[in-house]
KOLZA-795198 format. One line per field, with one value per residue (C-alpha): x, y negated, z; residue in three letters. Coordinates in steps of 0.1 Angstrom, whole numbers. Each point is the difference from the previous one (the first is absolute). Example, Ala and Ser with C-alpha at 12.3 -4.5 7.8 and 13.67 -1.06 7.14 Angstrom:
2
c1: (123 | 14) $
c2: (45 | -34) $
c3: (78 | -7) $
rest: (ALA | SER) $
***
This chain:
554
c1: (-201 | 3 | 30 | -4 | 26 | -1 | 22 | -2 | 6 | 20 | 21 | -23 | -26 | -28 | -28 | 9 | 11 | -3 | -6 | -11 | -1 | -15 | 15 | -21 | 9 | -32 | 3 | -28 | 4 | 27 | 1 | 8 | 34 | 9 | -10 | 22 | 29 | -5 | 0 | 33 | 17 | -15 | 16 | 35 | 21 | -4 | -37 | 3 | -21 | 16 | -18 | 9 | -18 | -15 | 2 | -37 | -7 | -18 | 9 | 26 | 13 | 3 | 21 | -1 | 27 | 12 | 8 | -30 | -19 | 5 | -30 | -3 | -29 | -10 | -23 | -10 | -2 | -25 | -8 | 7 | 16 | -12 | 20 | -1 | 30 | 16 | 30 | 28 | 10 | 36 | 15 | 21 | 37 | 11 | 30 | 20 | 23 | -28 | -26 | 2 | 2 | -22 | -29 | -29 | -9 | 34 | 3 | -15 | 20 | 34 | -7 | -12 | 29 | -12 | 13 | 34 | 14 | 28 | 14 | 15 | 17 | 27 | 28 | 30 | 34 | 31 | 34 | 22 | 25 | 36 | 22 | 26 | 37 | 24 | 30 | 25 | 38 | 16 | 22 | 16 | 28 | 25 | -14 | -9 | -5 | -19 | -20 | -37 | -24 | -34 | -25 | -27 | -37 | -24 | -23 | -36 | -26 | -19 | -36 | -9 | -33 | -3 | -27 | -16 | -27 | -13 | -17 | -27 | -8 | 18 | -20 | 31 | 7 | -34 | 12 | 32 | 15 | 33 | 31 | 34 | 31 | 25 | 30 | 36 | 22 | 27 | 36 | 23 | 37 | 25 | -12 | -34 | -28 | -36 | -27 | -21 | -38 | -24 | -17 | -38 | -19 | -37 | -19 | -24 | -23 | 11 | -9 | 8 | 11 | 22 | 0 | 15 | -31 | 13 | 15 | -21 | 31 | -3 | 27 | -8 | -27 | 2 | -17 | 23 | 0 | 30 | 8 | 16 | 0 | 21 | -25 | 21 | 38 | 17 | 26 | 37 | 20 | 24 | 37 | 23 | 34 | 18 | -17 | 16 | 35 | 24 | 37 | 0 | -24 | 8 | -18 | -33 | -22 | -34 | -30 | -33 | -36 | -24 | -18 | -37 | -23 | -25 | -35 | -31 | -37 | -8 | -33 | -6 | -25 | -11 | -9 | -9 | 16 | -26 | -1 | -36 | -23 | -38 | -16 | -36 | -30 | -11 | -20 | 10 | 12 | 38 | 4 | -24 | 21 | 32 | -15 | -12 | 34 | 24 | 2 | -5 | -30 | -8 | -31 | -31 | -34 | -28 | 8 | 26 | 35 | 0 | 37 | 17 | 36 | 19 | -1 | 26 | -6 | 22 | -17 | 15 | -4 | 18 | 36 | -3 | -12 | -7 | -9 | -34 | -7 | -35 | -3 | -30 | -26 | 3 | -26 | -1 | 19 | 22 | 31 | -18 | -6 | -35 | -5 | 32 | 18 | 32 | 17 | 8 | 5 | 38 | -1 | -13 | 31 | 21 | -26 | 9 | -36 | -32 | -32 | -32 | -29 | -33 | -33 | -25 | -27 | 9 | -23 | 28 | 28 | 19 | -3 | 15 | 29 | 6 | -1 | 27 | 22 | -2 | 11 | 29 | 11 | -2 | 21 | 26 | -5 | 26 | -23 | -23 | 29 | 2 | -19 | -36 | -28 | -36 | -22 | -38 | -10 | -33 | -13 | -16 | -28 | -28 | -5 | 38 | 2 | -27 | 21 | 32 | -5 | -6 | 29 | 23 | -8 | 3 | 34 | 14 | -7 | 17 | 29 | 34 | 7 | -19 | 7 | -37 | -17 | -32 | 4 | -18 | 23 | -27 | -6 | 34 | -14 | 26 | 27 | 19 | 1 | 11 | 29 | 22 | -3 | 10 | 30 | 11 | -3 | 20 | 27 | 7 | -2 | 31 | -1 | -7 | 27 | -12 | 13 | -3 | 15 | 35 | 25 | 29 | 33 | 28 | 27 | -21 | -7 | 37 | 8 | -28 | 13 | 35 | -14 | -1 | -9 | 8 | -26 | 10 | -21 | 18 | 34 | 15 | -23 | -1 | -20 | 13 | -25 | 12 | -8 | 36 | 11 | -27 | 9 | 37 | -9 | -19 | 27 | 29 | 10 | 6 | 18 | 32 | 20 | 12 | -36 | -6 | 30 | -12 | -34 | 16 | 21 | -31 | -18 | 30 | 1 | -38 | 5 | -23 | 25 | 1 | -38 | 0 | 26 | -21 | -30 | 20 | 10 | 30 | 22 | -20 | -34 | -25 | -8 | -29 | -2 | -30 | -3 | 37 | 17 | 37 | 22 | 12 | 38 | 12 | 34 | -5 | 36 | 7 | 35 | -13 | -24 | 28 | 20 | -29 | -3 | 38 | -4 | 20 | -30 | -28) $
c2: (-367 | -16 | -9 | -10 | -15 | -20 | -20 | 2 | -30 | 20 | 32 | 19 | 2 | -19 | -14 | -36 | -20 | 30 | -10 | 26 | -4 | 21 | -1 | 15 | 5 | 0 | 9 | 11 | 36 | 9 | 37 | 19 | 11 | -36 | -10 | 28 | -12 | -35 | 12 | 18 | -30 | -25 | 20 | -7 | -28 | -21 | -4 | -5 | -30 | -30 | -21 | -36 | -17 | -33 | -31 | 3 | 23 | 32 | -1 | 19 | -1 | 34 | 4 | 32 | 3 | 27 | 8 | -14 | -15 | -30 | -9 | -25 | -4 | -14 | 15 | -9 | 24 | 28 | -7 | 23 | -9 | 13 | -9 | 11 | 16 | -24 | 2 | -24 | -22 | -2 | -28 | -28 | 5 | -15 | -22 | 23 | -28 | -23 | 25 | 4 | 36 | -7 | -11 | 25 | -8 | 10 | 33 | 20 | -18 | 4 | 36 | 11 | 18 | -17 | -33 | 13 | 1 | -25 | -6 | -34 | -15 | -26 | 11 | -19 | 17 | -13 | 18 | 0 | -28 | 10 | 1 | -27 | 8 | -1 | -22 | 18 | 5 | 31 | -4 | 31 | 8 | 12 | -23 | -35 | -13 | 28 | -21 | -3 | 27 | -15 | 25 | -6 | -4 | 27 | -4 | -7 | 26 | -1 | 7 | 25 | 10 | 37 | 14 | 32 | 23 | 6 | -35 | -13 | -34 | -29 | 4 | 7 | -38 | -9 | 0 | -20 | -20 | -13 | 22 | -11 | 22 | 1 | -23 | 11 | 1 | -26 | 10 | 6 | -1 | 28 | 3 | 13 | -7 | -6 | 27 | -4 | -8 | 29 | -1 | 1 | 20 | -7 | 27 | -13 | 19 | 9 | -27 | -29 | -32 | -23 | -37 | -30 | -18 | -35 | 4 | 28 | 17 | 38 | 17 | 35 | 26 | 30 | 27 | 30 | 21 | -9 | -32 | -26 | -38 | -24 | -25 | -20 | 2 | -2 | -26 | 9 | 1 | -28 | 8 | -1 | -17 | 33 | 0 | -33 | 11 | -3 | 0 | -38 | -3 | 27 | -16 | -15 | -17 | 0 | 23 | 1 | -1 | 26 | -5 | -10 | 28 | -1 | -9 | -4 | 8 | 28 | 8 | 37 | 10 | 36 | 13 | 36 | 26 | 19 | 18 | -11 | -26 | 0 | -34 | -10 | -20 | 5 | 32 | 16 | 32 | -5 | 13 | 29 | 9 | -2 | 22 | 25 | 6 | -4 | 5 | -37 | -9 | -36 | -16 | 7 | -17 | -13 | -37 | -21 | -6 | 32 | 1 | -30 | 12 | 21 | 38 | 24 | 36 | 29 | 20 | 34 | 20 | 34 | -9 | -37 | -29 | -37 | -29 | -16 | -35 | -13 | -38 | -20 | -9 | -31 | -25 | -26 | -30 | 21 | -21 | -30 | 19 | 15 | 32 | 13 | -20 | 14 | 6 | 36 | -2 | -1 | 37 | 7 | -15 | 31 | 25 | 17 | 7 | -21 | 19 | -20 | 14 | -14 | 7 | 14 | -11 | -37 | -24 | -8 | 26 | -17 | -34 | 15 | 15 | -33 | -21 | 23 | -1 | -38 | -2 | 23 | -22 | -32 | 17 | 16 | 5 | 27 | 24 | 3 | 10 | 34 | 31 | -1 | 25 | -9 | 23 | -6 | 13 | 11 | 22 | 22 | -26 | 10 | -35 | -4 | 33 | -11 | -31 | 20 | -1 | -38 | -7 | 22 | -19 | -34 | 7 | 19 | -29 | -26 | 19 | -4 | 37 | 33 | 10 | 0 | 27 | 4 | 14 | 4 | -5 | 13 | 34 | 3 | 3 | -4 | -9 | 33 | -10 | -36 | 7 | 19 | -29 | -24 | 21 | 2 | -37 | -8 | 24 | -16 | -36 | -17 | -20 | -37 | -25 | -27 | -36 | -11 | -34 | -15 | 24 | -9 | 11 | 7 | -16 | -31 | -3 | 1 | -25 | -23 | 2 | -12 | -31 | -34 | -36 | -33 | -27 | -36 | -14 | -33 | -14 | 16 | 31 | 31 | 32 | 33 | 28 | 36 | 34 | 12 | -34 | -1 | 35 | -10 | -29 | 23 | 26 | -24 | -2 | -37 | 5 | 9 | -26 | 27 | 9 | -36 | 0 | 32 | -15 | -30 | 24 | 19 | -32 | -8 | 35 | -2 | -34 | -17 | -28 | -6 | -2 | -25 | -21 | -1 | -10 | -29 | 12 | -17 | 10 | -6 | 6 | 22 | 33 | 22 | 38 | 15 | -13 | -8 | -33 | -8 | -28 | 4 | 3 | 12 | 10 | 35 | 8 | -8 | -11 | -24 | -14 | -6 | -17 | -23 | -9 | -8 | -22 | 22 | 7 | -23) $
c3: (270 | 34 | 22 | 36 | 23 | 32 | 22 | 38 | 22 | 26 | -1 | 23 | -29 | 18 | -20 | 10 | -29 | -24 | -36 | -26 | -37 | -27 | -35 | -27 | -37 | -21 | -37 | -23 | -12 | 24 | 7 | 32 | -15 | -7 | 36 | 13 | -22 | 13 | 35 | -5 | -17 | 25 | 29 | -14 | 13 | -31 | 7 | 37 | 11 | 16 | 26 | 9 | 30 | -9 | 22 | 6 | 29 | -9 | -37 | -19 | -36 | -17 | -31 | -20 | -26 | -23 | -36 | -19 | 30 | 22 | 20 | 29 | 24 | 33 | 26 | 35 | 29 | -3 | -37 | -29 | -33 | -33 | -31 | -36 | -16 | -25 | -22 | 5 | -30 | -8 | 22 | -13 | 2 | 34 | 5 | 22 | 11 | 11 | 13 | 38 | 10 | 30 | -21 | 1 | -36 | -13 | 18 | -29 | -26 | 16 | 10 | -34 | -19 | -32 | 12 | 12 | -36 | -4 | -35 | 4 | 30 | 9 | 23 | 15 | -1 | 16 | 1 | 30 | 7 | -5 | 31 | 6 | -6 | 29 | 4 | 22 | 4 | 12 | 31 | 14 | 23 | -26 | -28 | 13 | -35 | -14 | -24 | -8 | 10 | -3 | -15 | -25 | 9 | -9 | -30 | 7 | -8 | -33 | -8 | -28 | -16 | -9 | -23 | 14 | -13 | 35 | 1 | -22 | 16 | 16 | 32 | 21 | -3 | 14 | 36 | -6 | -29 | 16 | -3 | 13 | -1 | 30 | -2 | -1 | 30 | 6 | -7 | 29 | 8 | -5 | -36 | 10 | -25 | 9 | -5 | -31 | 5 | -8 | -33 | -2 | -27 | -6 | -19 | -27 | -24 | -35 | -24 | 23 | -18 | 22 | -6 | 16 | 14 | -5 | -35 | -14 | -14 | -1 | 22 | -9 | -11 | 22 | -21 | 7 | 31 | 22 | -19 | 23 | -3 | 21 | 14 | 23 | 1 | 34 | 7 | -5 | 32 | 5 | -3 | 29 | -1 | -7 | -34 | -9 | 7 | -30 | -7 | 1 | 30 | 24 | 29 | -12 | 25 | -15 | -3 | -18 | 13 | -10 | -33 | 1 | -13 | -28 | 12 | -21 | -5 | -23 | -18 | -4 | -27 | -2 | -34 | 4 | -22 | -20 | -33 | -8 | 14 | 3 | -7 | -5 | 14 | 36 | 7 | -33 | 17 | 1 | 36 | -7 | -30 | 20 | 27 | -26 | -16 | 30 | 38 | 6 | 21 | -7 | 15 | -23 | 4 | -22 | 3 | -19 | 14 | 21 | -10 | 15 | -3 | -26 | 5 | -13 | -8 | -14 | -28 | -7 | -32 | 0 | 8 | -9 | 21 | -5 | 24 | -6 | 14 | 7 | 5 | 12 | -26 | -22 | -8 | -28 | 14 | 22 | -10 | 16 | 32 | -7 | 20 | 14 | -27 | -15 | 34 | -8 | -38 | 5 | 7 | -35 | -15 | 6 | -14 | -33 | -10 | 8 | 5 | -2 | 20 | -14 | 17 | -24 | 24 | -5 | -18 | -25 | 1 | -29 | 17 | 32 | -20 | -19 | 32 | 16 | -30 | 0 | 36 | -7 | -29 | 21 | 27 | -22 | -38 | -1 | 19 | -29 | -23 | 19 | -9 | 11 | 7 | 4 | 21 | 1 | 34 | 17 | -29 | 27 | 1 | -25 | -14 | -5 | -18 | -24 | -9 | -8 | -39 | 2 | 23 | -21 | -31 | 17 | 15 | -30 | -23 | 23 | 18 | -16 | 7 | 1 | 36 | 12 | 21 | 21 | 35 | 33 | 30 | 23 | -17 | -17 | -35 | -27 | 25 | -7 | -36 | 6 | 24 | -24 | -24 | 27 | 10 | -37 | -5 | 32 | -10 | -33 | 13 | 14 | 32 | -7 | 3 | 24 | 0 | 36 | -7 | 4 | 15 | 22 | -14 | 25 | -22 | -6 | 37 | 9 | -28 | 13 | 35 | -11 | -17 | 17 | -8 | 15 | 7 | 7 | 29 | 4 | -9 | 30 | 5 | -22 | 3 | -13 | -7 | -4 | 15 | 4 | 13 | 26 | 12 | 1 | 23 | 24 | 0 | 7 | 37 | 4 | 33 | -17 | -21 | -24 | -8 | -9 | -24 | -15 | -7 | -17 | -22 | -10 | -11 | -22 | -15 | -8 | -17 | 25 | 5 | -38 | 0 | 29 | -19 | -31 | 22 | 13 | 34 | 16 | 30 | 31 | -15 | 19 | -17 | 11 | -6 | 16 | 36 | 1 | -9 | -2 | -12 | -35 | -5 | -34 | 14 | 12 | 11 | 37 | -9 | -27 | 25 | 25 | -28 | -7 | 37 | 0 | -31 | -24 | -23 | -12) $
rest: (MET | GLN | TYR | MET | PHE | GLY | GLU | SER | GLY | ASP | GLU | SER | GLY | SER | ASP | ASP | GLY | GLU | MET | GLU | PHE | GLU | TYR | VAL | PHE | GLU | GLU | GLU | GLY | SER | SER | ASP | GLU | GLU | ASP | ALA | ALA | ASP | ASP | GLN | SER | PHE | ALA | GLY | ASN | GLN | TYR | ALA | PRO | ARG | ALA | ASN | LYS | ASN | SER | GLU | GLU | GLY | GLU | MET | GLU | VAL | ILE | PHE | GLN | GLY | SER | GLY | GLN | HIS | ASN | ARG | ALA | ARG | ALA | SER | SER | GLY | SER | SER | LEU | VAL | MET | LYS | LYS | THR | GLN | ARG | SER | PRO | PRO | ASP | VAL | PRO | ASP | MET | ALA | SER | THR | PRO | SER | SER | SER | SER | SER | SER | ILE | LEU | HIS | THR | ASN | ASP | PRO | ASP | TRP | LEU | PHE | PHE | ASP | THR | ILE | ASN | ILE | TYR | VAL | GLU | GLY | GLY | LEU | GLY | GLY | ASP | GLY | CYS | MET | ALA | MET | ARG | HIS | GLU | LYS | ASP | ASP | PRO | ARG | GLY | GLY | PRO | CYS | GLY | GLY | ASN | GLY | GLY | HIS | GLY | GLY | SER | ILE | TYR | LEU | LYS | ALA | THR | ALA | SER | ARG | ASN | THR | LEU | SER | ARG | PHE | GLY | SER | GLY | VAL | HIS | PHE | ARG | ALA | PRO | LYS | GLY | GLN | THR | GLY | MET | GLY | LYS | SER | ARG | HIS | GLY | ILE | GLN | GLY | THR | ASP | ILE | THR | LEU | ASP | VAL | PRO | LEU | GLY | THR | VAL | VAL | ARG | ASP | ARG | ASP | THR | GLY | VAL | VAL | LEU | GLY | ASP | LEU | ASP | THR | ASP | GLY | GLU | ILE | LEU | LEU | ALA | ALA | ARG | GLY | GLY | ARG | GLY | GLY | ARG | GLY | ASN | GLU | ALA | PHE | LYS | THR | ALA | ARG | ASN | VAL | SER | PRO | ARG | LEU | SER | GLU | ARG | GLY | GLU | PRO | PRO | ASP | ALA | ARG | TRP | LEU | ARG | LEU | GLU | LEU | LYS | LEU | LEU | ALA | ASP | ALA | GLY | LEU | VAL | GLY | ALA | PRO | ASN | ALA | GLY | LYS | SER | THR | PHE | LEU | ALA | ALA | VAL | SER | ASN | ALA | ARG | PRO | LYS | ILE | ALA | ASP | TYR | PRO | PHE | THR | THR | VAL | VAL | PRO | ASN | LEU | GLY | VAL | VAL | LYS | LEU | TYR | ASP | ASP | ALA | ILE | ASN | LEU | LEU | ASP | ILE | PRO | GLY | LEU | LEU | GLU | GLY | ALA | HIS | ASP | GLY | VAL | GLY | LEU | GLY | ILE | ALA | PHE | LEU | ARG | HIS | ILE | GLU | ARG | CYS | ARG | VAL | ILE | ILE | PHE | ILE | VAL | SER | GLY | ASP | SER | ASN | ASP | PRO | TRP | GLY | ASP | TYR | HIS | ALA | VAL | THR | GLN | GLU | LEU | GLU | LEU | PHE | ASN | PRO | SER | ILE | LEU | GLU | ARG | PRO | GLN | ILE | VAL | LEU | ILE | ASN | LYS | ILE | ASP | LEU | PRO | HIS | VAL | ARG | GLU | LYS | ILE | PRO | GLU | LEU | GLU | LYS | GLN | PHE | ALA | GLU | ARG | LEU | PRO | HIS | LYS | ARG | LEU | ALA | PHE | VAL | SER | ALA | VAL | THR | GLY | GLU | ASN | ILE | SER | LYS | VAL | MET | PRO | ARG | ILE | PHE | LYS | LEU | VAL | ALA | LYS | THR | ASP | ALA | PRO | ILE | ILE | ASN | HIS | GLY | PRO | VAL | GLU | ASP | ASP | ALA | ASP | ARG | LYS | LEU | ARG | GLN | LYS | ARG | PHE | ARG | VAL | GLU | LYS | LEU | THR | ASP | THR | GLN | PHE | GLN | VAL | TYR | GLY | HIS | GLU | LEU | GLU | ARG | LEU | VAL | LEU | MET | THR | ASN | TRP | ASP | TYR | GLU | GLU | ALA | GLN | ASP | ARG | PHE | ALA | ARG | ILE | LEU | GLU | ALA | MET | ASN | VAL | ASN | LEU | ALA | LEU | ASP | LYS | ALA | GLY | ALA | LYS | ARG | GLY | ALA | THR | VAL | TYR | ILE | GLY | ASP | PHE | ASP | PHE | GLU | TYR | ASP | PRO | GLN | VAL | ASN | GLU | TYR | ALA | ARG | ALA | ALA | ILE | GLU | ASP | GLY | TYR | LEU | ASP) $
***
């Protein structure tokens, strides 16, 4: 099969500068029908050749790329290019963050759908800042002393994660990982409150585990369609002076600043939800089996590691259906990074039943099975406690069929169960007998309980935020650490004296003054809370402070 194309040096189609190339696929035993099929597929956009001019005059670089082929050649003007058809080996997984999109060598990798599967990613979420409260007094014609009328600031928007069955990867975060919610509007006079910031909802696939990237604490496991998790809370709007009006203080002159929002890095880990998982050595026929029993169409080829990302298929039997998961092949030493390592084994953790696909064409089928079970045990021993099925594949090959009695005896003597069958994923032999057994085993097996690690409890979080501690820096300097106190400092509007007195009363109510006294703080010492520092005065009442200044109190 030949493909000709040329490039003309001018638009008029003259022969000046015209360069012509001939691309020839040569393969022994190829038939006319195969050539015709190649011609048809080569005419599609995915096989369109791409030519790059070289710096050397009269020379051009020609790159042919498509599924299964990636050939590069150079030819000078007037020469023909003859190349043999070669199969492309599975490329190494590229670093999407560091691989430049303009590089010609990375075009195939970044355009290949196999490499667009995201199952772990870090994202930054930040809620919206709360709006400041307003300090205003109402002065009207018939009511010159109308009182306070400063409105509250609007709450900042929050960011939520929502589980949805319409997504199966985290690829939507590949183009951007920073998410910030709008801030709340500032309060206004005449008792007008600020508008609340709009919330942001990010859709994630079912089975997404959300962790705090810095602490590793699990914030949630979104395994139910429609389940929502608060990822970053927006700041509370500051109160206006109207909110501080009481029977004893009918004309307060203070307001609050907006509360700072939650901001943190999250690590999203996708663990696909499936009823049964296919595991085995590379090239054992897992993808072929998945394609034979479901509508999934994974990549299938005769070289190892054809499957480089997990594939999910729905298998139907009468009115029932199960999800079947195919993960890339495992090699001995996968837990140390051999082959594709254990990058995708997290998806097996959710499967109720484990199906081992063993190639009967292997030199040592039992050795392959034993190596895979060892890697599963090193990754998570609880996986091997679930019901298992062993399928010896490729019995359509004559030499494999001859070994069936020997393999049956070998596996029956060593397996801890009797769920062993011989199938051919290519011809479908015995698959119709095996699938009802798989459905029955899945139906009577409960979903596994997975321990993702330490989980953040909302009550514990609130209690932890209220705690504080005092550290003595010098005899006259003290540092106070505490989440609530640091937020109090940021929300206090220091332009108003009444706000300063309120801050002092809160310190007394939270026993901060008592803790400072125990640490050895005296009147006049410098106290640091966050980025704010003030002079320590244990007398919180303004009248008591005035009495001290007049000499009535020590």
